[in-house]
C-alpha positions as CSV (number, residue, x, y, z in Angstrom):
1,F,52.9,127.5,89.2
2,G,51.7,130.4,91.2
3,D,53.7,132.6,93.6
4,L,52.7,132.2,97.2
5,N,53.5,135.8,98.1
6,A,52.2,137.5,94.9
7,D,49.3,135.2,93.9
8,R,48.7,133.8,97.4
9,F,48.9,130.2,96.1
10,N,51.5,127.8,94.8
11,V,51.0,124.5,93.1
12,T,53.8,122.0,92.2
13,A,53.5,118.6,90.5
14,A,55.9,115.8,89.6
15,A,55.7,112.5,87.8
16,S,58.1,109.6,87.1
17,Y,58.2,106.3,85.2
18,Y,60.5,103.3,85.6
19,K,60.7,100.0,83.8
20,S,63.1,97.1,84.1
21,N,63.0,93.8,82.3
22,G,64.7,92.0,85.2
23,F,66.9,89.0,84.6
24,T,66.9,85.3,85.2
25,L,69.2,82.5,86.2
26,A,69.8,81.9,82.4
27,D,71.3,85.4,82.2
28,R,74.3,84.5,84.4
29,D,77.0,82.0,83.3
30,A,77.3,80.8,86.9
31,T,73.7,79.9,87.3
32,S,72.4,79.2,83.7
33,A,73.1,75.4,83.9
34,Q,71.6,75.1,87.4
35,D,74.5,72.7,88.1
36,F,76.8,73.3,91.1
37,T,78.2,69.8,91.4
38,N,81.7,71.2,90.7
39,Q,81.5,73.3,93.9
40,P,82.3,71.8,97.3
41,G,79.0,70.3,98.6
42,G,77.2,71.5,95.5
43,H,74.3,69.8,93.8
44,S,72.2,70.1,90.7
45,L,69.1,72.3,91.0
46,L,67.4,70.9,87.9
47,A,63.8,70.1,88.5
48,P,63.5,66.3,88.7
49,S,61.0,63.6,87.7
50,Y,61.5,60.0,88.9
51,W,59.8,56.8,90.1
52,N,60.4,56.0,93.8
53,M,61.4,52.3,93.9
54,P,60.7,49.9,96.8
55,D,64.4,49.4,97.5
56,G,64.9,53.1,98.2
57,S,66.4,53.9,94.8
58,V,64.9,56.1,92.2
59,Q,64.4,55.6,88.5
60,A,64.1,58.0,85.6
61,L,61.0,57.8,83.4
62,N,61.4,55.9,80.1
63,G,62.2,58.7,77.7
64,C,62.4,62.0,79.6
65,A,59.6,64.2,78.3
66,N,59.3,68.0,78.1
67,G,63.0,68.5,77.2
68,G,64.5,66.8,80.2
69,S,67.5,64.5,80.2
70,V,68.7,61.6,82.4
71,H,71.1,62.5,85.3
72,P,72.5,60.6,88.3
73,A,70.2,60.9,91.2
74,G,73.0,61.4,93.7
75,T,73.8,64.8,92.2
76,N,70.3,66.3,92.4
77,S,69.5,68.4,95.5
78,L,66.2,66.5,95.9
79,T,67.7,63.0,95.6
80,A,71.2,63.6,96.9
81,G,72.7,60.4,98.2
82,L,70.2,58.1,96.5
83,P,71.1,55.4,94.0
84,G,69.5,55.6,90.5
85,T,68.7,58.2,87.9
86,V,66.3,61.1,87.4
87,C,64.9,63.0,84.5
88,A,66.0,66.6,85.1
89,F,64.7,69.8,83.6
90,N,66.5,73.2,83.3
91,S,64.2,76.0,84.4
92,A,66.8,78.7,84.5
93,E,65.1,80.7,81.8
94,S,61.9,80.8,83.8
95,T,63.4,81.5,87.2
96,S,63.9,85.1,88.2
97,I,66.9,86.7,89.9
98,A,65.4,90.1,89.7
99,P,61.7,90.5,88.7
100,M,60.3,92.4,85.8
101,T,59.2,95.8,87.2
102,E,57.1,98.7,86.0
103,R,56.5,101.7,88.3
104,E,54.6,105.0,87.8
105,N,54.5,107.8,90.4
106,A,52.8,111.1,90.5
107,K,52.4,113.9,93.1
108,I,50.7,117.3,93.4
109,H,51.1,119.8,96.3
110,A,49.4,123.1,96.8
111,D,49.7,125.9,99.3
112,F,47.1,128.7,99.8
113,K,48.0,131.7,101.8
114,I,45.1,132.7,104.0
115,N,46.8,135.7,105.6
116,D,50.4,136.8,106.5
117,T,50.6,134.2,109.3
118,T,48.4,131.4,108.1
119,T,48.7,128.9,105.2
120,A,46.5,126.0,104.1
121,F,48.0,123.1,102.3
122,G,47.0,119.9,100.6
123,D,48.7,117.2,98.6
124,F,48.0,114.0,96.8
125,L,50.4,111.3,95.7
126,I,49.9,107.9,94.0
127,S,52.3,105.1,93.1
128,S,51.5,102.1,91.0
129,N,53.9,99.1,90.7
130,T,53.7,95.9,88.7
131,T,56.2,93.1,89.2
132,T,56.5,89.7,87.6
133,T,58.6,87.1,89.4
134,N,59.2,83.8,87.6
135,D,59.5,80.9,90.0
136,G,60.5,78.1,87.7
137,L,59.2,74.6,87.9
138,W,60.0,73.8,91.6
139,N,56.6,74.8,92.9
140,N,55.0,72.2,90.5
141,V,57.2,69.3,91.5
142,I,54.6,66.8,92.9
143,G,56.0,64.2,95.3
144,N,58.8,66.6,96.5
145,P,59.8,65.0,99.8
146,Q,61.1,68.4,101.1
147,V,57.9,70.3,100.3
148,P,55.0,67.9,100.2
149,A,52.0,68.7,98.0
150,L,49.1,69.4,100.3
151,V,45.3,69.4,99.7
152,W,43.1,72.0,101.6
153,N,39.7,70.9,102.8
154,P,37.6,74.1,103.1
155,Q,34.9,72.3,105.2
156,T,37.2,70.8,107.8
157,K,39.9,73.6,107.5
158,L,42.6,70.9,107.5
159,L,45.5,70.1,105.2
160,S,46.1,66.5,104.0
161,P,48.9,65.1,101.8
162,F,48.3,64.6,98.1
163,N,48.5,61.0,97.1
164,F,51.3,60.9,94.6
165,T,51.4,57.1,94.4
166,V,50.4,55.8,91.0
167,P,48.2,52.7,91.3
168,A,48.9,49.5,89.5
169,S,45.7,49.9,87.5
170,N,47.1,53.1,85.9
171,P,48.1,52.1,82.3
172,Y,51.1,54.4,82.5
173,N,52.6,52.7,85.6
174,P,55.2,50.4,84.0
175,F,55.8,48.3,87.2
176,G,52.4,46.6,87.7
177,V,52.5,47.6,91.4
178,A,51.5,50.9,93.1
179,T,54.6,53.1,92.9
180,P,55.1,56.7,94.1
181,L,56.0,59.2,91.3
182,T,57.8,62.5,91.7
183,Y,56.9,64.5,88.7
184,A,57.9,68.0,87.5
185,F,55.0,69.4,85.5
186,P,56.5,71.6,82.8
187,N,54.6,74.9,83.0
188,A,56.6,77.3,85.1
189,V,54.9,79.3,87.9
190,A,55.0,83.1,87.8
191,E,53.9,85.6,90.5
192,K,52.4,88.8,89.2
193,T,52.0,91.6,91.8
194,Y,49.9,94.7,91.2
195,S,50.3,97.3,94.0
196,T,48.9,100.8,94.3
197,Y,49.6,103.2,97.1
198,W,47.9,106.6,97.4
199,R,47.7,109.3,100.1
200,V,45.7,112.5,100.4
201,S,46.3,115.0,103.1
202,T,45.2,118.6,104.0
203,G,45.9,120.9,106.8
204,I,46.6,124.4,108.0
205,K,49.7,125.9,109.6
206,G,50.8,129.3,110.9
207,S,52.4,131.2,113.6
208,F,51.6,133.7,116.4
209,N,53.6,135.9,118.8
210,L,53.7,135.9,122.5
211,P,55.8,138.0,124.8
212,N,58.5,135.4,124.9
213,G,58.7,134.9,121.1
214,E,57.1,133.4,118.1
215,W,55.2,130.1,118.1
216,D,54.6,127.8,115.1
217,W,51.6,125.6,114.9
218,A,50.2,123.1,112.4
219,S,47.3,120.7,112.1
220,S,46.6,118.1,109.4
221,V,44.4,115.2,108.5
222,S,45.3,112.4,106.0
223,H,44.2,109.2,104.6
224,S,46.4,106.6,102.9
225,Q,45.7,103.2,101.4
226,S,47.8,100.4,99.9
227,T,46.2,97.7,97.7
228,V,48.3,94.7,96.7
229,S,47.0,91.9,94.5
230,N,49.0,88.8,93.6
231,T,48.2,86.5,90.8
232,Y,49.9,83.1,90.7
233,T,49.9,81.5,87.3
234,N,50.1,77.7,86.4
235,Q,48.8,76.5,89.8
236,L,47.8,72.8,89.6
237,N,44.1,72.0,89.9
238,T,43.6,69.5,92.6
239,N,40.9,67.5,90.9
240,V,42.6,67.3,87.5
241,L,45.9,66.3,89.2
242,T,44.2,63.6,91.2
243,N,42.6,62.3,87.9
244,I,46.1,62.2,86.3
245,Y,47.7,60.2,89.1
246,Q,44.8,57.9,90.0
247,N,42.8,57.3,86.8
248,G,45.3,57.0,84.0
249,T,44.4,60.0,82.0
250,F,48.0,61.2,81.4
251,D,51.1,59.5,79.9
252,F,53.9,60.6,82.1
253,S,56.7,59.5,79.7
254,N,55.0,60.8,76.5
255,P,52.5,63.6,77.3
256,A,51.9,64.1,73.6
257,A,50.1,60.8,73.5
258,T,47.4,62.2,75.8
259,P,47.0,65.8,74.6
260,N,43.7,66.4,76.4
261,A,44.8,65.1,79.8
262,T,46.1,68.5,81.0
263,N,42.9,70.4,80.1
264,G,42.1,72.4,83.2
265,L,45.2,71.3,85.0
266,Y,46.8,74.8,85.0
267,M,44.9,77.7,86.5
268,D,45.5,81.1,88.0
269,A,45.0,81.8,91.7
270,N,45.1,85.1,93.5
271,N,45.0,86.9,96.8
272,L,44.3,90.5,97.9
273,A,45.6,92.7,100.7
274,I,44.3,96.2,101.6
275,S,45.8,98.4,104.4
276,K,44.5,101.8,105.4
277,L,45.8,104.5,107.7
278,D,43.8,107.6,108.9
279,T,45.7,110.2,110.8
280,V,44.9,113.5,112.6
281,D,47.8,115.4,114.2
282,A,48.6,118.8,115.6
283,T,51.9,120.4,116.7
284,L,53.0,123.5,118.5
285,S,56.6,124.7,118.9
286,T,58.9,127.6,119.6
287,P,62.6,127.9,119.1
288,D,63.0,130.6,121.8
289,L,60.9,129.8,124.8
290,F,63.4,131.8,126.9
291,H,67.0,132.8,126.7
292,L,70.0,131.3,128.5
293,P,73.6,132.6,128.4
294,A,74.5,129.9,125.9
295,G,71.4,130.4,123.7
296,D,67.7,130.0,123.3
297,V,65.6,127.1,124.8
298,G,63.3,125.4,122.3
299,L,60.1,123.6,123.1
300,G,57.7,121.6,121.0
301,F,54.5,119.6,121.7
302,G,52.4,117.3,119.5
303,A,49.4,115.0,119.5
304,Q,48.4,112.4,117.0
305,F,45.5,110.0,116.5
306,T,45.5,107.2,113.9
307,H,43.2,104.4,112.9
308,Q,45.0,101.4,111.3
309,S,43.4,98.5,109.5
310,E,44.7,95.6,107.4
311,V,42.8,92.8,105.6
312,M,44.4,90.0,103.5
313,T,42.2,87.4,101.9
314,P,43.0,84.5,99.6
315,G,41.0,84.2,96.4
316,S,38.5,81.4,95.8
317,A,41.0,79.1,94.1
318,F,43.1,79.1,97.3
319,E,40.3,79.4,99.8
320,Q,38.2,76.5,98.3
321,G,41.2,74.2,97.9
322,E,40.9,74.2,94.1
323,V,44.7,74.2,93.7
324,I,47.4,72.1,95.3
325,S,49.3,73.7,98.3
326,P,47.3,76.9,98.4
327,I,48.6,80.1,99.7
328,L,46.4,80.6,102.8
329,Q,47.6,83.9,104.1
330,T,44.7,85.6,106.0
331,V,44.9,88.8,108.1
332,N,42.1,90.8,109.5
333,G,42.9,93.5,112.1
334,Q,42.3,97.1,113.1
335,R,43.2,99.3,116.0
336,N,43.2,102.9,117.2
337,V,46.4,104.6,118.3
338,A,46.6,107.8,120.3
339,A,49.9,109.6,121.1
340,V,51.2,112.7,122.7
341,Y,54.8,113.9,122.5
342,Y,57.2,116.7,123.3
343,Q,60.8,117.9,122.9
344,V,62.9,120.4,124.6
345,D,66.4,121.7,123.5
346,I,68.5,123.3,126.1
347,P,71.9,125.0,125.3
348,I,74.1,124.2,128.4
349,V,77.3,126.0,127.4
350,R,78.5,127.2,124.0
351,A,78.4,124.4,121.5
352,L,76.9,121.9,123.9
353,T,73.2,121.2,123.6
354,F,71.0,118.9,125.7
355,S,67.8,117.5,124.2
356,Q,65.1,115.6,125.9
357,S,62.0,114.3,124.3
358,G,59.2,111.8,125.1
359,R,56.3,110.1,123.5
360,Y,53.4,108.2,125.0
361,D,51.5,105.8,122.7
362,H,48.4,104.0,123.5
363,Y,47.3,101.1,121.3
364,S,43.7,99.8,121.6
365,D,45.0,96.2,121.3
366,V,48.2,96.1,123.3
367,G,48.1,99.0,125.7
368,G,50.4,102.0,126.2
369,A,54.0,102.9,126.8
370,F,56.1,105.9,127.4
371,S,59.3,106.3,125.3
372,P,61.8,108.9,126.5
373,R,65.0,110.1,124.7
374,F,68.0,112.0,126.2
375,A,70.7,113.4,123.9
376,L,73.8,115.5,124.1
377,R,75.4,117.2,121.0
378,Y,78.8,118.9,121.2
379,Q,80.3,120.9,118.3
380,P,83.5,122.6,119.5
381,V,84.4,123.6,115.9
382,Q,82.4,123.5,112.7
383,A,84.3,120.5,111.4
384,L,83.6,118.2,114.4
385,T,80.4,117.1,116.0
386,M,80.2,114.6,118.8
387,Y,77.0,113.2,120.2
388,T,75.5,110.6,122.5
389,S,71.9,109.5,123.1
390,Y,69.9,107.1,125.2
391,N,66.3,106.2,124.4
392,R,63.6,103.7,125.0
393,G,61.4,102.4,122.2
394,F,58.2,100.6,121.7
395,R,57.1,98.3,118.8
396,A,53.5,97.1,118.8
397,P,52.9,93.7,117.1
398,T,51.8,93.8,113.4
399,F,48.4,92.6,112.4
400,V,50.1,89.5,111.0
401,E,51.6,88.8,114.4
402,N,48.7,89.5,116.8
403,S,45.4,89.2,114.8
404,N,43.7,85.9,113.8
405,S,46.1,85.5,110.9
406,Q,47.3,82.4,109.2
407,T,50.2,82.0,106.7
408,L,51.2,78.9,104.8
409,G,54.9,78.9,103.9
410,I,58.1,77.0,103.7
411,Q,60.8,77.0,106.4
412,V,64.1,75.2,107.0
413,D,64.5,72.8,109.9
414,Q,67.6,73.9,111.9
415,N,68.5,70.3,112.9
416,T,68.2,68.6,109.5
417,G,68.6,71.5,107.0
418,Q,65.6,70.3,105.1
419,N,62.6,72.3,104.0
420,Y,59.2,71.8,105.6
421,T,55.7,73.3,105.3
422,S,54.7,75.6,108.1
423,I,51.5,77.4,109.1
424,T,52.2,80.5,111.2
425,E,49.4,81.8,113.3
426,G,48.8,85.2,114.9
427,N,48.7,85.4,118.7
428,P,46.3,88.1,120.2
429,A,48.0,87.7,123.6
430,L,51.4,89.1,122.3
431,K,53.0,91.9,124.2
432,A,54.7,94.8,122.5
433,E,58.5,94.8,122.1
434,R,60.4,97.3,124.3
435,T,63.8,98.6,123.3
436,R,66.7,100.4,125.0
437,N,69.3,102.1,122.8
438,L,72.6,103.8,123.7
439,T,74.6,105.5,121.0
440,I,78.0,107.4,121.1
441,G,79.6,108.8,118.0
442,F,81.2,111.6,116.0
443,Q,81.1,113.2,112.6
444,L,84.3,114.8,111.3
445,S,84.5,117.0,108.2
446,P,88.2,118.0,107.8
447,T,87.5,119.6,104.4
448,R,84.4,120.8,102.6
449,T,84.5,117.6,100.5
450,T,85.2,115.0,103.1
451,D,83.0,113.4,105.8
452,I,84.0,110.7,108.3
453,G,81.6,109.2,110.9
454,L,81.9,106.5,113.6
455,D,79.2,105.3,116.0
456,W,79.2,102.7,118.8
457,Y,75.7,101.4,119.7
458,K,74.2,99.1,122.2
459,I,70.6,97.9,121.8
460,R,68.5,95.7,124.1
461,V,65.1,94.4,122.9
462,D,62.8,92.7,125.4
463,N,59.7,90.7,124.5
464,V,61.2,89.9,121.1
465,I,58.4,88.7,118.8
466,G,59.1,85.7,116.6
467,Q,57.9,82.3,115.7
468,G,57.8,80.0,118.8
469,S,57.7,76.3,119.3
470,P,55.2,74.4,117.1
471,S,51.8,74.0,118.7
472,Q,51.0,71.1,116.3
473,V,53.1,68.8,114.2
474,V,51.2,66.8,111.5
475,T,52.7,63.7,109.9
476,D,51.5,61.5,107.1
477,P,49.6,58.7,108.8
478,T,50.8,56.2,106.2
479,T,54.5,57.0,105.8
480,G,55.2,59.1,109.0
481,A,56.7,61.8,106.9
482,L,56.3,65.4,108.2
483,L,53.5,67.3,106.4
484,Y,53.5,70.6,108.2
485,K,53.9,72.4,111.6
486,V,51.6,74.9,113.1
487,I,53.7,77.7,114.6
488,P,52.3,80.6,116.6
489,Y,54.0,84.0,117.1
490,Q,55.3,84.4,120.6
491,N,57.3,86.7,122.8
492,L,60.5,84.7,122.7
493,G,62.8,86.5,125.1
494,Y,65.4,89.2,124.5
495,L,68.0,90.4,122.0
496,D,71.1,92.2,123.3
497,T,73.5,93.5,120.6
498,N,76.3,96.0,120.3
499,G,78.8,97.0,117.6
500,F,80.3,99.8,115.5
501,E,79.2,101.6,112.3
502,G,81.4,103.8,110.2
503,T,80.8,106.0,107.2
504,F,83.1,107.8,104.7
505,R,82.2,110.3,102.0
506,Q,84.6,112.0,99.6
507,A,83.4,114.4,97.0
508,L,85.5,114.7,93.8
509,P,84.7,117.9,91.9
510,T,85.6,117.8,88.2
511,K,84.9,119.8,85.1
512,V,82.1,117.5,84.1
513,G,80.5,117.3,87.5
514,T,81.0,116.1,91.1
515,F,81.7,112.4,91.7
516,T,81.3,110.9,95.2
517,L,83.3,108.1,96.7
518,S,81.4,106.5,99.6
519,A,82.0,103.6,102.0
520,D,80.1,102.1,104.9
521,W,81.5,99.7,107.5
522,A,79.8,97.8,110.2
523,Y,81.1,95.4,112.9
524,V,78.7,93.4,115.1
525,N,80.6,92.7,118.3
526,S,77.8,90.8,120.0
527,F,74.3,89.6,119.0
528,K,72.9,87.6,122.0
529,L,69.5,86.0,121.8
530,G,68.1,84.9,125.1
531,T,65.0,82.9,126.1
532,P,63.7,82.2,129.6
533,G,65.4,79.4,131.4
534,A,68.2,79.1,128.9
535,S,71.7,80.5,128.4
536,P,71.8,83.2,125.7
537,I,73.2,82.3,122.2
538,N,75.6,84.7,120.6
539,G,74.8,84.9,116.9
540,A,77.7,87.3,116.0
541,G,80.3,85.8,113.7
542,N,78.4,82.6,112.8
543,D,75.4,81.4,110.8
544,Y,73.0,80.9,113.8
545,T,70.8,83.8,112.8
546,L,70.5,82.5,109.2
547,T,68.2,79.8,110.4
């Protein structure tokens, strides 16, 4: 409401709401049974429970509880190739393909005309999102050889393996000797994420005249903040689980016979992340610095200062080791970034324009870099535009990568294909990534309703940031099994890639509206990853980059 010219102000507002119930593995015929044994190399993904026998075989529990049924061990992804049987449980109904989502957005913007050449402005936006992802039973399969259950000691800051061997003294051990038990506890895990993002900004903009022409200027200040809270349901309490395995409080085959054994076993755990960004910037530009035979020369300048911060902390249930295999992601970093930039547009001849721009960024934690860009744009006729550009880029490490961060997760061993637990750590000594990018392409519009585009690109990235070689490998002192690897972020080497990208858009006007047919095509010709002292590996056309 309000007219900027007549009332000297204008305010606009918008709001939206979205909700999706998501869907699970049970909603698709191909995944509802969690059984892919009829496919080449396929296995069953049913959550298993079984005794690990001394001869290397496995044995299903006597009377599969919690709705499970007996299956051959060799067909299950966890026991593939082993003789024997397992109790297997279908968790398709409690395993999400797409999460349940609820989202609310609102925005308000206002302009206030100070005089004929100056306008003040301000806006506020907020977005709230809630998602629920059901993770099935697999996170609560204790004795999983691919993802060992780990216990966190908050005093020593070390992880140790959970002892899933049931002693002979346990009345629910039917063998009379200590026997390891892999057991799928029936309550499914869900991850509920609550996120809120908001931003407030205000500024002033205007114009003034000089003998050479009109100049536009603007200055603004803003603050934005994102808060993300995750709640993980049905996490297994370490003490209660230890009591179940070691002290005979729980009948594994018939849980109904020990109804109080799981009191306190399931609990919620959470973590919290907050990131903030404060920005002050100013710009000055003119489209007609001076005139050339082919047109006007444009020039623009800008300066920007930002303060960035990010904190991620685990809740007490994770931090104090109250639950098994806690999510120990911690981040705590902040920095200041100052930047200046410019751009000049020069018409060389009719329809051919040269642009040159540059930006210098200085980060308080990784230093500074200058990033130039050179571009040519040629439009001989309205329907055809050809262009080429070369630019250098700069990417500073994220706070996860270069602060004193720590993240517990699951990775895949490239040599064995098996999952393992990893702890990735930030590296304050990381250098920023530097990029070089060359692009050549065209955009063709033979009709008002048709657009065709094709680009060739070549990108080189130096100081590629990624997870390097493990700084520590921890194994079970009793069995020798891998428990976890500590992996720091490192500057690994370089990435050199080139390829083609194409686009096609065709509008189809009809009496009931306009329909659009669109297609995108991409071809990666080369994707070479190089490390010092080694020959580069080309990841194009194969599955190397998947691992």
